[in-house]
N, C-alpha and C positions, 0 to 999 in steps of 0.2 A: 304669743303665737306658738304653735306646736311644730313638729317636724315637717308636716306637709307644706305648710306655708313657706318655711325657710327653704325647703327643697325646690319648690316652684320658683322662688325668687332667685336662688343660686343658679339653677339651670338656665335661667333667662339672661343673667348678667355676668356670671363669673366664668372665665375660661381657665380650667384647672390644668396644672402642670403634668407633663408625662401621662396624658390621658387622651384616649379617643372619646371625645365628648358624646358621640352617638351611643356608646355603651352606657353612659349615664341615662340618656333619654330612653333607651330600650329596657333598662333595668338589669342588663347583664353585669354591670359594674355598679353596685350600690353606692349611692352618695350619702354620706353620714353627716348630718348637721350636728355640730358640737356646741352645747350650751356652756359647759364649764369643765374644768379638770380638777382632780384632787388626787394627789399621790400618783399611783400607777394607773389610775382610772380616768377615762373620759366619759362624759354623760351627755346624752342628746336632750332635745327639748321635751321629749315625752318621758324622760326619767330613766331610759334604758342605759346601761353602762357597758363599757368596752375596756378590757385590759390592754393597755398600750404596750404590747410586747416588742415593738420595734422602735421605742423611744421617739415616736413621731419623726420618722426619717432620720434616726440615729443621733438626735440632738439632746433629748431630754434626759439628763443624767440622774437628777435627784427628785424626780416627780413633778407633777404639775402643781402650780400654786404653792411652791415651796416657801414656807414662812420666813426662812432666813434670807433667801434671795429677794422675796417680796419686801422685806424690811429695808434691805440695802437700797433698793430702787426707790422706795418711798422717801428715804432720807435724801437721796441724790436729786430727786425731783424738786425739792425745796432749795437746792443749791445751784445747780447748773444742768440744763438739759442738753445743750449743744453749743459748740463754738468751733469756728474754723481752726484747723490744725496747722495750716500754713502760716507761719509767723506767730502763732499762739500755742500755748500748751496748757495742761490742766492736771490736777493731782491724779485722777483715776488712770489717765494714760501713762503718766510717769510711773506710778506704783505698779501698774500691770506689767509694763515693760521690764521693770526691775525684777519682779517676781518670776516672770517667765524666763528671763535670762538666768536667774539663780537656779532654776530647775535644770538648766543645761550646764551648771557650774561655770557660767560666764562664757562658755565657748561659742554660744550663739548670742552675742550680747547686743544685737541691734534688731529692733522690731519695727516693721512697717505695717500699717493697718489698712484694712479694706472692709468691705461689707459682707462678703460671702466667699465660699470656698473656691468657686471658679475664678473670682477676681484674685484671690491669693495665688493660685497657680499661674494666672496670667502675669502677675507681678514677678514671681520667681523666674519665669521664662524670660521676661524682659530684662530683669536684673542680670541674669546670667549672660545673655547676649551682650548687654551694654557693658558688663565687666570686661569681656574680651575685647570689645571695641575700644574701650578706654585704655586697655592694656596693649593696644597696637596690634591686635589679632582679629580684625573684623571678619576674616574668613571662617572663624569658629561661630557659625550662626545656625547650625542644624541641631535637631533634638532627637533623642532616642527614648523609647519606652518599652514596656513589657507587652507581650501578646496578652490580650484581654484586659489591658489597663484601662482605667476610667479616671478622669481628672476633672470632669465638668462638661458643660454643654455650651459654653461660648466658643467662638470660632478658634481661638488660640488653644483652648483646652481640648476641643475635639480633635485638633490636629495632632496632639500627642497621645490621644486615647485610641483604643482599639476595640471598641464595642460597636459592631455594625448597626445595631438598632438605633443608636443615637447619631452615628457618624455618617452613614451611607448617603442619606438624603442631602447632606450638605457638602459632599465630597468636592464639588466644583469650587467651593468657596475656601477650601482649606489649604494650608501650606503643608506639603507632604512631610511626614516624619516616619522614621523606621521603627520597627519593633523586633525585639529578640525573644527567644522562647521563654515562657513563664516557668518558674521552678515549682509549679503546681505539684504538691505531694501526691495527688491522685495518679500522676503519670508514672509512679514507681513500677518498674518491671519486677518480675518474680525475684525474690531475695534482695531487692533493693530497698533502702530506707529513704526517708524524706531528705536526709542529708546527701545521699547519693544523687538524688534528682537535682538538688541545689548545686552540687559540684558540676553535674552535666550541663545545667543551664548556664552556669558561670563560664564554662569553657566556650560555649557559643558566644557569650558576651565578649570574652577575650578576643575571639576571632574577629568579631565585628569591630571592636575598638581598635585593634591593631591596624585594620584597613582604613577606618574612617575618622580616627581621632583628630586629624588635622582640621576637619571642618565641623567637629561636634562641640557644641557649647555645653550640653548637659544631658545626663541620663536621669529620667524621672521614674520613681517607683512608688507603689503603695506598700509600705512595709508590712510584712507578715500575712496580710489578708487583702486580696483584690476583691473589693465589694461587689460592684455591678456585674462583674464577670461570673458571679454565682458563689460568692464567699470562698474564693480560691485561697487556700492556706498553704504556707510553705515554711521551710526551715530557716531560722535566723542566720544560718551559716551563709546563705546566699548574700545577705547584706554585707557580711564581713568580706566576702570575696569581691563583691561589687565595689566596696569602698577601696580595697587594695587596687583593683583595676582602674578605677577612676583616678586615683592618685598617680598610678604608673603612667597613664596616658594623658594626664592633665585635662580631665573632663569633670565638670561639676556634677555632684550627686544631689538631686532634689528628692527629699523624702516627703511625700504627700501624706500627711497624717490627719487630714481633714476628718476621715471616718475613724481611724484607728487610734488617734491620740486620746489623752485624758483618761487613761486607765482601761480603755476598752479591750486591750489585748493581754492584760495582766500586769503590765508595768505602766508607769505614767505616760511615757512615750514608747511607741512600739520599737523604735530603733535601738532603745536601750538594751534590748535582749540580745543584740548582736555586739554590744560594746563599742559602737561607732558613733560618730557625729557626721551628719550631712553638711553640705555647704549651704543648703537652704532647707528650711523646715516650714511647711505650710500647715496652718491650723485654722479650724473653724468649728462648725457643728457644736460639740460639747463645750467649747470655749466659754460660752455664757450660760451653760446649764440648760440650753434650749430656750432661753428667754428672748434674746434680741439678736438681730443680724450683726455679726462681727467676725472678721478673720484677721489673721496675722501672718506675716512672713518673717521668719527669724533667720539671721545670717551672721557671718563671721566678721571680725575686725578687718581681715584681709579684703573681703568683698567691699565693705564699707569704705575702706581707704581708697579704693580705686575710683570712687566718685567724689572724694574730698579734694576740691580744687578751686582755684579762683574763677575758672571759666564756668559759666552757667550751663553751657552745653555738655559739660562733664557730669552735671547733676542728674539724679534720677527724676525725670520730669513726668511724674505720674500722680494722679490724685483722684479721690472720691469725695463727693460733697459731705458725706457723713463719716469721713475717716476719723477713727479714734473717738467715736461718739461717747461722751461721758457716761450716759446711762448704760450703754452696752459694756463699757470698760468696768463700771461699778458692778454689773451683774457678773462679769468674769472674775472680779476680785472676790465676790461673795462665793462663787463656785470654788475658787482655789482655797478659800477659808474652810469650806466643808471638807475638801480633801485633806487639809492639814489637821483639822481638829477631830475628825471622825475616823482617821486611819482607814480611809476608804479602800485602798488597794488590798490591804490585809483582809478586810471584810469581804471584798469581791472574790478573793481566792477561796475563802471558806464557802461562800455561796455557790461558786462554780462547781465545787466538788459535790455539793448537795444536789444541784440542779442536774448534773450529769447522771446521778443515780436516778433521779425522777424521770429522766428522758430515756432510760433503758428500754421501756416498752416500744418507744418510737424507733430506737436504734435497731431493735430486733424485728421490726415490722418486715414482712416478706417482700414488700415493694420499696424498701428503703435501701439506699446504697451510700457508702462513704460518710458515715456519721463522723463529724469532726468538730473540734472545739478549740478556740484560742481565746483565753481569758474570758470575757463576758460576751463572746460570740459563739453561737452553735449553728450548725447547718447540716442538712441531709439532702441527698439527691433522690428524687422519686422516679422509679422505673415505670414510666408511662409514656405513651405516644399521643395521649389525648391533647390536642392543641388548646383545649379549653380548660386544662387542669388548673392553671394559675387562677383563673376567675372562679372556677368551682370551689377551690380550696378557700379562697378569700371570702366567698359568700358563706360557706359552711362555718368558717371560723367566726365570722361576725354573728351568725345565728347562735353561736355558743359564747357570746360576750368576749371574744378575743380578737384583737387587731393583729393580723399577720399578713404580710404582702409577699408572696413568693416571687423569686427572681426566675422566671421561666418555670422549670421543674425543680428548682432548689428552694426548699423551705428553710428559713433561718429564723433565729431568735436573737434579738439584741435588746433586752429589756432594760429599763432604768435600774439604777443600782440600789433601789430602796425596796425591792420586792421582799415580802416576808414569806415564811414557809408555806402558809396556806395559799397565798397567791401563786407561788411557784408550782405547787402541786396541782392547782386548778389549771394553770397554763399547760403543764405537761399532759395532763389527762385529756383536756379538751382539744389539744392539738392532734392527738391520736384519733379522737372521735371525729374531728373535722376531716382528717385524712381518709379515714374509712368511708365517710359519707361522700367525699369528693371522688373517690375511686369506684364507688358502687354504680 
């Protein structure tokens, strides 16, 4: 069957995420049927190709159908596909936990697994609350986030998020949480630096914690880049100050690295750039190289010890049917192998410099504002009041064989780590062409 047949069947049967389905029916939002993937490219059933410049929602690190990850999964299929992780264990889960812990020098030595990023954040929130309960301080049951923060779309994660598009419709179902000002570097006043903005935002955090720390369990942040808010980037100094304040006021720090982990910001974990360790680290997306659903919450010996007791009620009573799935863990191990053997972080830094140069025409475009980059993330804000800009740009990019999905009027690039020079040049050139067409 070709594209038309699959499009008709999909529109009739599949309810797509974060989508107004009527836009698919009207053609305002093209629905792309994908037959296969290879490297940075996706191919539809009619043979047309699309450069996956957003890593398929920020997950695909080393390209589609990566031969090394494929081989690891084929080997695991002949050994063990799944087993309950309550009362049982298996080699991929043990090895993955050990290797992730080693990447934190053992400071976050305990891994709890789930299936997706929202679940990981829910687990971190519950663990923090339960820690304080087990420690005799049940009144510490509130949470704090950043303005513009996004941590998922389940009820618990929406409660600590601050993006109205996702949150407002479900407000009656949510447990209220507070938000403090974001250290968004774009908020710099004349003669201010991004560090100055970070200091100013941290001062507001200090004021809030001083008043509310007695009832606060945790402060949750997306380190360095707030994704859904429009790729908001900020100085690492904010994380250093936040860590100091959380220590002073005895509030847990949760680093949500679901989007920014695994080399995306220029270091393996984003919080490394501030020289800190959180109390909880949530991971997903790139964890399996974009192959299978898996997430992890990493935490400290101190947190773990608060649950270690004879009483079952002191235990962390949380589970997912596919917790620690062997296939997903094996994909994650293969992904970590690629990082180790290919010196990926160094390669990404070289690529980032080259791609920044290629994006110079976009940065200088008369309707572009705030060109910014953090590791393997690039973003610009488009000066337009056209409410249809996002859809227009998306369509024009697809017409030019490029997959880019703007966040409102923010165009961003988050490509897989395997782009070659020719693909990078094509992406930069066609992004400008798509922008011109969308604005015309």
